[in-house]
C-alpha positions in Angstrom: -35.4 16.7 2.9 -32.0 15.3 3.8 -29.1 15.1 1.4 -25.8 13.3 1.7 -22.5 15.2 1.4 -22.6 14.9 -2.4 -26.1 16.3 -2.7 -28.0 13.1 -3.1 -31.4 12.9 -1.5 -31.6 10.3 1.3 -34.6 8.9 3.2 -33.9 8.2 6.8 -36.0 7.5 9.9 -33.7 9.6 12.1 -31.8 12.6 10.9 -29.0 11.5 13.2 -28.3 8.6 10.9 -27.1 11.1 8.2 -23.6 11.2 9.7 -23.2 7.4 9.3 -24.5 7.7 5.7 -21.9 10.3 4.9 -19.2 8.3 6.6 -20.0 5.4 4.2 -20.3 7.6 1.1 -17.1 9.7 1.9 -15.3 6.8 3.5 -15.9 4.4 0.7 -14.8 6.7 -2.1 -11.9 7.9 0.0 -10.8 4.4 1.0 -11.2 5.2 4.7 -12.1 2.9 7.6 -15.0 5.1 8.7 -17.1 3.6 5.8 -18.2 0.9 8.3 -20.2 3.4 10.3 -23.6 2.3 9.0 -23.2 -1.1 10.7 -23.4 0.6 14.1 -26.6 2.3 13.1 -28.3 -0.8 11.7 -27.1 -3.2 14.4 -27.8 -0.7 17.1 -31.5 -0.8 16.2 -32.0 3.0 16.0 -32.7 3.0 12.3 -33.1 -0.6 11.4 -36.4 -1.3 9.6 -37.0 2.1 8.1 -33.8 3.0 6.3 -33.3 0.8 3.2 -30.2 2.8 2.2 -28.5 2.2 5.5 -29.3 -1.5 5.2 -28.0 -1.7 1.7 -24.7 0.0 2.7 -24.4 -2.6 5.5 -25.0 -5.5 3.1 -22.3 -4.1 0.8 -19.9 -3.8 3.7 -20.4 -7.5 4.5 -19.9 -8.4 0.8 -16.6 -6.7 0.8 -15.3 -9.4 3.1 -14.9 -11.4 -0.2 -15.5 -14.6 1.7 -17.8 -17.6 1.3 -20.0 -16.5 4.2 -20.3 -12.9 2.9 -23.7 -13.4 1.1 -25.3 -15.1 4.0 -24.1 -12.3 6.3 -25.3 -9.6 3.9 -28.7 -11.1 3.1 -30.6 -10.1 6.3 -29.8 -6.4 5.7 -31.0 -6.6 2.1 -34.2 -8.4 3.2 -34.9 -5.6 5.7 -34.1 -3.0 3.0 -36.6 -4.7 0.7 -39.4 -5.0 3.3 -39.3 -1.7 5.0 -42.4 0.4 5.2 -40.7 3.6 4.1 -40.9 4.8 0.5 -37.4 5.1 -0.6 -36.4 7.3 -3.6 -35.8 5.7 -7.0 -32.0 6.3 -6.5 -32.1 4.5 -3.2 -34.3 1.7 -4.6 -31.9 1.1 -7.5 -28.9 0.9 -5.1 -30.7 -1.6 -3.0 -31.5 -3.7 -6.0 -27.9 -3.5 -7.2 -26.6 -4.7 -3.9 -29.2 -7.5 -3.9 -28.0 -8.6 -7.3 -24.5 -8.8 -5.9 -25.6 -10.8 -2.9 -27.5 -13.1 -5.3 -24.4 -13.6 -7.5 -26.0 -11.8 -10.5 -23.1 -9.4 -11.3 -24.3 -8.5 -14.8 -27.5 -7.1 -13.3 -25.6 -5.4 -10.5 -23.4 -3.7 -13.1 -26.3 -2.7 -15.3 -28.0 -1.1 -12.3 -24.9 0.9 -11.4 -24.5 2.0 -15.0 -28.1 3.2 -14.9 -27.5 5.0 -11.6 -24.5 7.0 -13.0 -26.7 8.2 -15.9 -29.6 9.1 -13.6 -27.6 10.3 -10.5 -24.0 11.0 -11.5 -23.1 12.3 -8.1 -23.9 9.0 -6.5 -20.2 8.2 -6.4 -20.6 5.4 -3.9 -22.7 3.6 -6.6 -20.1 4.4 -9.2 -17.2 3.1 -7.1 -19.1 -0.1 -6.5 -19.8 -0.5 -10.2 -16.1 0.0 -10.9 -15.3 -2.6 -8.4 -17.4 -5.2 -10.2 -16.1 -4.2 -13.6 -12.5 -4.4 -12.4 -13.1 -7.9 -11.1 -14.4 -9.0 -14.5 -11.4 -7.4 -16.3 -13.7 -4.7 -18.0 -11.4 -1.7 -17.9 -13.3 0.2 -20.6 -16.5 -0.2 -18.6 -14.7 1.3 -15.6 -13.7 4.3 -17.7 -17.1 4.7 -19.3 -18.8 4.9 -15.9 -16.4 7.5 -14.5 -16.5 9.7 -17.6 -20.3 9.7 -17.4 -20.2 11.3 -13.9 -17.5 13.9 -14.8 -19.8 16.7 -16.0 -21.8 16.6 -12.7 -19.1 15.6 -10.2 -15.9 17.1 -11.5 -15.5 19.1 -8.3 -15.0 15.8 -6.3 -11.3 14.8 -6.1 -12.2 11.1 -5.6 -13.9 11.0 -9.0 -10.6 12.0 -10.6 -8.9 9.2 -8.7 -11.4 6.7 -10.1 -10.9 8.1 -13.6 -7.1 7.9 -13.2 -7.2 4.2 -12.4 -9.6 3.5 -15.2 -7.5 5.4 -17.7 -4.4 3.5 -16.5 -6.1 0.1 -16.7 -7.0 1.0 -20.3 -3.2 1.7 -21.0 -4.0 5.4 -21.5 -1.2 6.5 -19.3 -1.0 10.2 -20.1 -4.7 10.7 -19.3 -4.2 8.6 -16.2 -1.4 10.7 -14.9 -3.3 13.9 -15.6 -6.4 12.7 -13.8 -4.3 11.5 -10.8 -2.4 14.7 -10.5 -5.6 16.7 -10.7 -7.2 14.6 -8.0 -4.1 15.2 -5.8 -4.2 18.9 -6.6 -7.8 19.0 -5.3 -7.0 16.9 -2.3 -3.5 15.8 -1.4 -4.9 12.9 0.7 -6.3 10.9 -2.2 -4.8 7.5 -1.8 -6.6 6.0 -4.8 -5.0 8.7 -7.0 -1.6 7.9 -5.4 -2.2 4.3 -6.3 -3.1 5.1 -9.9 0.0 7.3 -10.3 2.2 4.5 -8.8 0.8 2.2 -11.5 1.7 4.7 -14.2 5.2 5.2 -13.0 5.8 1.5 -12.6 4.6 0.8 -16.1 6.8 3.6 -17.5 9.8 2.4 -15.5 9.9 5.6 -13.6 11.0 3.5 -10.6 13.0 6.0 -8.5 10.5 8.7 -9.2 7.7 6.5 -8.2 9.5 5.5 -5.0 10.1 9.1 -4.1 6.5 10.1 -4.9 5.0 7.4 -2.7 7.4 8.2 0.2 6.4 11.9 -0.1 2.6 11.3 0.1 2.7 8.4 2.6 2.2 10.7 5.5 -1.4 11.1 4.3 -2.2 7.4 4.6 -4.0 7.7 7.9 -7.4 6.4 8.8 -7.5 4.2 5.7 -9.0 0.8 5.3 -6.5 -2.0 5.6 -6.6 -2.8 1.8 -5.7 0.7 0.8 -2.9 1.3 3.2 -1.3 -2.1 2.8 -1.7 -2.0 -1.0 -0.1 1.4 -1.4 2.9 0.1 0.7 2.8 -3.0 -1.5 3.4 -0.7 -4.5 6.2 1.0 -2.7 7.7 -2.5 -2.1 7.5 -3.2 -5.8 9.6 -0.2 -6.6 12.2 -1.4 -4.1 12.1 -4.9 -5.6 12.8 -3.5 -9.1 15.9 -1.8 -7.6 17.0 -5.1 -6.0 16.7 -3.5 -2.6 15.7 -6.8 -1.0 16.2 -5.7 2.6 13.8 -2.8 2.1 11.2 -5.1 0.5 11.4 -7.4 3.5 11.2 -4.5 5.9 8.1 -3.2 4.1 6.5 -6.6 4.1 7.1 -7.1 7.8 6.1 -3.6 8.9 3.5 -2.3 6.4 2.1 -5.0 4.1 1.4 -8.0 6.3 -0.2 -7.7 9.7 -2.9 -5.0 9.5 -5.9 -7.3 9.1 -4.5 -10.8 8.4 -8.0 -12.3 8.0 -8.9 -10.0 5.1 -8.7 -11.3 1.5 -6.9 -8.3 0.0 -4.3 -8.2 2.8 -3.7 -11.9 2.2 -3.1 -11.6 -1.5 -0.8 -8.6 -1.0 1.3 -10.8 1.2 1.2 -13.8 -1.1 2.1 -11.7 -4.1 5.0 -10.0 -2.4 6.5 -13.1 -1.0 6.2 -14.9 -4.3 7.9 -12.0 -6.1 10.7 -12.0 -3.5 11.3 -15.7 -4.1 11.2 -15.3 -7.9 13.9 -12.6 -7.4 16.0 -15.1 -5.6 15.3 -14.0 -2.0 15.0 -16.4 1.0 11.8 -15.3 2.8 12.4 -17.5 5.7 9.3 -18.8 7.6 7.0 -16.0 6.4 5.0 -18.4 4.2 3.9 -20.4 7.3 2.1 -17.4 8.9 0.3 -16.5 5.7 -0.6 -20.1 5.0 -2.2 -20.5 8.4 -4.6 -17.6 7.5 -5.3 -19.0 4.0 -6.3 -22.4 5.3 -9.9 -21.3 5.7 -10.2 -20.2 2.1 -10.5 -23.6 0.4 -14.2 -23.2 -0.4 -14.5 -19.5 -1.1 -14.5 -19.1 -4.9 -15.6 -15.5 -4.7 -13.2 -14.4 -7.5 -10.8 -16.6 -9.5 -8.1 -14.0 -9.0 -8.2 -14.5 -5.3 -8.4 -18.3 -5.4 -5.3 -18.5 -7.6 -3.2 -16.6 -5.0 -4.6 -18.5 -2.1 -3.6 -21.7 -3.8 0.0 -20.6 -4.4 0.3 -19.3 -0.9 -0.9 -22.6 0.6 1.4 -24.6 -1.7 4.4 -22.5 -0.8 3.6 -22.9 2.9 3.5 -26.7 2.4 0.0 -27.0 3.6 -2.3 -29.9 2.6 -5.1 -27.4 2.1 -3.5 -26.6 -1.3 -4.7 -29.9 -2.7 -8.1 -29.4 -1.2 -8.4 -26.0 -2.8 -7.2 -27.3 -6.1 -9.9 -30.0 -6.1 -12.5 -27.4 -5.2 -11.4 -25.1 -8.0 -11.7 -28.0 -10.5 -15.2 -28.7 -9.2 -16.2 -25.0 -9.2 -14.9 -24.4 -12.7 -17.0 -27.4 -14.0 -20.2 -25.9 -12.5 -19.6 -22.2 -12.8 -22.4 -19.9 -13.7 -22.7 -19.0 -17.4 -21.4 -15.5 -17.0 -18.2 -16.6 -15.2 -17.7 -20.0 -16.8 -15.0 -19.0 -19.3 -13.0 -17.1 -16.7 -13.0 -20.2 -14.4 -12.6 -23.0 -17.0 -10.4 -21.4 -19.6 -8.2 -19.2 -17.4 -8.4 -19.8 -13.7 -8.3 -23.6 -13.9 -5.2 -24.0 -16.1 -3.5 -21.1 -14.3 -4.2 -22.7 -10.9 -2.7 -26.0 -12.2 0.3 -24.1 -13.4 0.8 -22.2 -10.1 0.5 -25.4 -8.1 3.0 -27.1 -10.3 5.4 -24.2 -10.0 5.1 -24.0 -6.2 6.1 -27.7 -6.2 8.9 -27.5 -8.7 7.2 -29.2 -11.7 8.6 -26.8 -14.3 7.3 -28.5 -17.5 3.7 -28.7 -16.2 3.9 -25.1 -14.9 5.0 -23.9 -18.4 2.3 -25.8 -20.2 -0.5 -24.8 -17.9 0.5 -21.2 -17.4 1.1 -20.8 -21.1 -2.4 -21.8 -21.8 -3.9 -19.3 -19.4 -1.7 -16.2 -19.9 -3.2 -14.8 -23.1 -6.6 -14.5 -21.4 -5.5 -13.6 -18.0 -7.3 -10.2 -18.0 -10.6 -12.1 -17.7 -9.9 -13.0 -14.0 -9.7 -9.4 -13.0 -6.9 -7.8 -11.0 -4.7 -5.0 -12.2 -1.8 -5.2 -14.7 0.7 -4.9 -11.9 -1.1 -7.7 -9.9 -1.4 -10.0 -12.8 2.3 -9.6 -13.6 3.0 -12.0 -10.8 1.7 -14.8 -13.0 3.8 -13.8 -16.0 6.8 -13.8 -13.6 5.9 -17.4 -12.5 5.7 -18.5 -16.1 9.1 -16.9 -16.9 10.7 -18.5 -13.9 9.3 -21.9 -14.9 10.8 -21.5 -18.4 14.3 -20.7 -16.9 14.2 -23.5 -14.4 12.9 -25.9 -16.9 15.7 -25.2 -19.3 13.6 -23.4 -21.9 16.1 -20.6 -22.1 15.3 -19.5 -25.7 11.7 -18.8 -24.7 12.9 -17.1 -21.5 15.2 -14.8 -23.4 12.4 -13.8 -25.8 10.2 -12.6 -22.9 12.9 -11.3 -20.6 14.6 -9.0 -23.1 11.3 -7.5 -24.0 10.7 -6.8 -20.3 14.1 -5.3 -19.9 13.5 -3.0 -22.9 10.2 -1.8 -21.4 11.6 -1.4 -17.9 15.1 0.1 -18.3 15.4 1.2 -14.7 14.8 -2.3 -13.3 17.9 -3.8 -11.8 16.0 -7.0 -11.1 15.2 -7.7 -14.8 18.7 -6.8 -15.9 20.2 -9.2 -13.4 17.9 -12.0 -14.4 18.5 -11.3 -18.1 22.3 -11.4 -17.5 21.9 -14.8 -15.8 19.9 -16.2 -18.8 22.4 -14.8 -21.3 25.3 -16.5 -19.3 23.4 -19.8 -19.4 23.0 -19.4 -23.1 26.7 -18.9 -23.6 26.3 -15.2 -24.3 28.1 -13.6 -21.4 29.2 -10.7 -23.5 25.7 -9.3 -23.8 24.9 -6.6 -21.4 21.1 -6.3 -21.1 
């Protein structure tokens, strides 16, 4: 009997495939690039028909492309997993069915299967991580936390579980618990980038900006061998700390050297770039010709509609790059929202559609329309997924539209609250001072 590195029984045609299985399991939960190892096993033909688990891992890897073509690319692997002659274990069968549901677009079923898996096999942390991914994209932070807590009694020795717990706690606004879990993960393993990421969220939320900047700088030497999302996203968080300190030169340096350019074709790298360029412009920084490079890579995204959170940022990036594909994507979003599946309909129709209209209006200088459309979407923005820090971009766009549209009373109302919650942010204090000056209240020092 073979077992993976977490003690889960695996059924393989060739024992030599176990290394690739462990590379996926360990690499996936550790955010490492070696997670792609099963593709070589399956595509090489050594363990193709008789290992459903390897096939399911390969299908999941294709789905992580978050592209329109991902389901078609993943489906052959799932079909082979389903029609193999080997008798897979119930755990393996459940994982195959969960990935199949994902490929089929049935996320409620996929989530239900991952939730069942954590109850039956709490050390299947690859399944848990994938379940959290789906829940995160639906804005269900309590679900993320519930899954991770269910695994804790059986897998508390695994540092990466504590990283998963930390991010779930943070997304539920339970910051003390998030910090404790993140620090425990890092105590168990200093190279735990997801725990670094969770702690960066906590420190940004609590306005521990200089502390957060120093912390990420101190652990950044461990960000080796990671997948492009994890390494660029942690540097993106470092750039946010620099942005709050009004260190624009450092933000531009991080954008050029760490955030944009690892895998420009990948969805997550693209939205990191869009978000950071947008925030720089909202802070009054001239980003030069950087939008054009990003826009060229976004041009192929006009028919994806994998996640509303992604489409919204693709749209803004295309519009800021001045590309005609922005109008194409907007039309496609309207059509997709009108025909969205029942489980995703509200997120597309009530949130993503008005938010997209507002983002396009803002990118083109139509401040009243941006205020109206974004204002309708903001109260329900959690439904599109993404983290608090990521969704803050849309709140910043709305605030900027208020200021530029002359609605200074509304801008002051939001901006001063932000200053109060982020006392270390030089960016917010500077922006608030500008609003007070425009209101004839120069004597106020925010």
